[in-house]
Residue, then its C-alpha position, 0 to 999 in steps of 0.5 A: x560498523x562505523x555509521x554516519x547519520x544525517x538528516x535532510x528535509x527533502x527527497x527532491x533536493x538537487x543534492x539528494x543521493x539518487x544513485x546511492x538510494x537506488x543501490x540501497x533499494x536494490x539490496x532490500x528484497x521486500x522493496x516495492x514500487x511504493x519505495x521508489x523515489x518517483x513515488x515518494x517524491x510525488x508524495x512529498x509534493x502532495x504533503x499538506x501545509x502542516x506536515x513536515x518531512x524529515x529524512x534520516x540517512x545512514x552512511x557506511x563510507x560512501x554507501x547508503x545503509x538507511x533511508x527513512x522518510x518520516x512525515x511529522x504531523x499533529x493529529x487529534x486523538x481522544x480530544x487532544x493533539x499529539x505528534x505522530x510520525x508516519x512513513x512518507x506515502x501514507x495513506x495511498x501507498x500499498x505495501x512498503x519496506x523499510x530500506x535498512x541495511x544496518x547491523x543491530x548497533x546501527x538500528x539502535x543508533x537510528x532509533x535514538x536519532x529519531x527520538x533526538x531529532x523528532x520528539x513524538x508521541x507515536x511512530x506508526x508504520x503501515x503495510x509492512x510485510x511480516x518478514x525480512x530484516x525490517x522485522x528485526x529492526x522493529x522488534x528492536x525498536x519495540x523493546x525501547x518504546x514505552x509500549x508498542x502494538x503489532x497489529x495485522x493490517x491485512x492478509x494480501x492474496x497472491x497468485x503464482x502464475x503457472x502452466x495451470x493458468x493456461x487452462x480454464x479455472x474450475x468450479x464456480x470461477x469458471x462459470x463466473x468468467x464464462x458469464x462475464x465473457x458472454x456479457x462482454x461479447x454481447x455488447x461488443x466490449x473489448x479488452x485492451x492492454x497498455x504499457x504507457x511510457x513517460x509520454x503516453x501516461x498522461x492521456x491514460x491517467x485522464x481516461x481512467x480518472x474519468x471512470x473512477x470519478x463516475x464510479x462509487x469511489x468518485x461519488x464517495x470521495x475515496x478514489x486515488x484521483x479524488x481531489x486536486x492534491x491526490x490527482x496531482x500526486x498520482x499524475x506525478x508518481x505514475x508519470x515517473x514510474x511509467x518512465x521507468x517502464x513499471x506501469x501496466x493498465x488493462x481496459x475494458x472498452x465499449x464503443x471506443x469508451x473505457x468502461x472499466x480498468x485495472x491499474x498495476x505496477x510491474x517490478x521483478x516479475x510481480x504485478x501489484x494490482x493497485x486500483x480498479x474502477x468501473x462505470x455504474x451502468x456496466x456493473x453487471x458485466x463482471x468486468x473486474x474478474x475479466x480484467x484480473x484474468x487478463x492480468x494472468x494471461x498477460x503474465x503468462x505471455x511475458x513471464x511474470x511470476x505473480x499477481x499480487x493484490x498489494x493491499x486489501x481490507x482486513x475483513x470482508x475483502x472483496x478482492x477477486x484474487x481471493x478466488x485464485x490465490x495460491x498464497x498470501x502476504x501478511x502485512x502489519x501495522x506497527x505502533x511504537x509509543x515513545x518514552x516521552x510523557x506524551x508517548x506514555x500517556x497516549x500508549x496508556x490511553x490506547x491500551x485502556x480503550x482497547x481493553x474497554x472495547x474488548x470487554x464490551x465485545x465480550x459482553x455483547x457476545x455473552x448476552x447474545x449466547x444467553x438469549x440464544x441469538x447468534x452474534x453478528x459477524x462483526x462481533 
């Protein structure tokens, strides 16, 4: 194919090809709400002063075949600063896809264009599903890197909504749900569903942000609304997504006050369960499990196909969808080290560090076996 490559420095520019981007997004089956322009433009406006956005576009005639928004930053590792590229939206985006419809030659030319325009040590891409055309793309790029790593970032539980969900779940989950319902009924706590639009989303976000700030996520500073920059990002991103009809929220209210919530994004019949929080005084209610059950009931009524956890911890995930999962999505982190001297050096240093860590872990396990002790789970 005869492709034309070009670079731009903003997705928010008046001449950015919104229509061509939307058509490309529709062609990629793995694309998620975190690939939508509304989300990415809010992420661009939330970049730190030292971060720089570079967007690679590839055209076949008048059709867009690649859009790769990369953030260039200098990050400290091993006591030194290195040039690292990441997909726009990190670290608050969940699963993403690489919007690419190039053939093998085009993918190779795109990788060359990145190396020419953005000299770097490491290109690191997070939360990519382990299937689809992007798998071939990254495998090809890996062969032309000085070294690479394909690491599991998480296995995301997914629940396929079906007729069985009209009945009570069995086993321990049934007991937990009944107990949560009894506790909610005892204090007259009630569930409410919201499908905010561009006008009502602001008030809804203020309500749930107040809950998160009072929760452990707020006190530890890890919530999506923590800090002015993140709060502004979420306000703008969910404002755009709500205007497109993608935002869903379930609230648990007590005395007219929100005490717990789950925030999700609905696209193509798949509900991405993005965030939740609850007030510490109501921790014993089991509100998260109640609201997750409400997602499934809502999905039954409106014909959703899946509830998707979107992203979880790699180890010791406490997401309650594990109790009801019918499948899982493997998500990967790809690390591609360039052939430049700094890329070779960083790749060698990382491999040495990984080998040393593995040797220490092995020595710890062997020592514990020699003494008759059980190694701790993290080992």
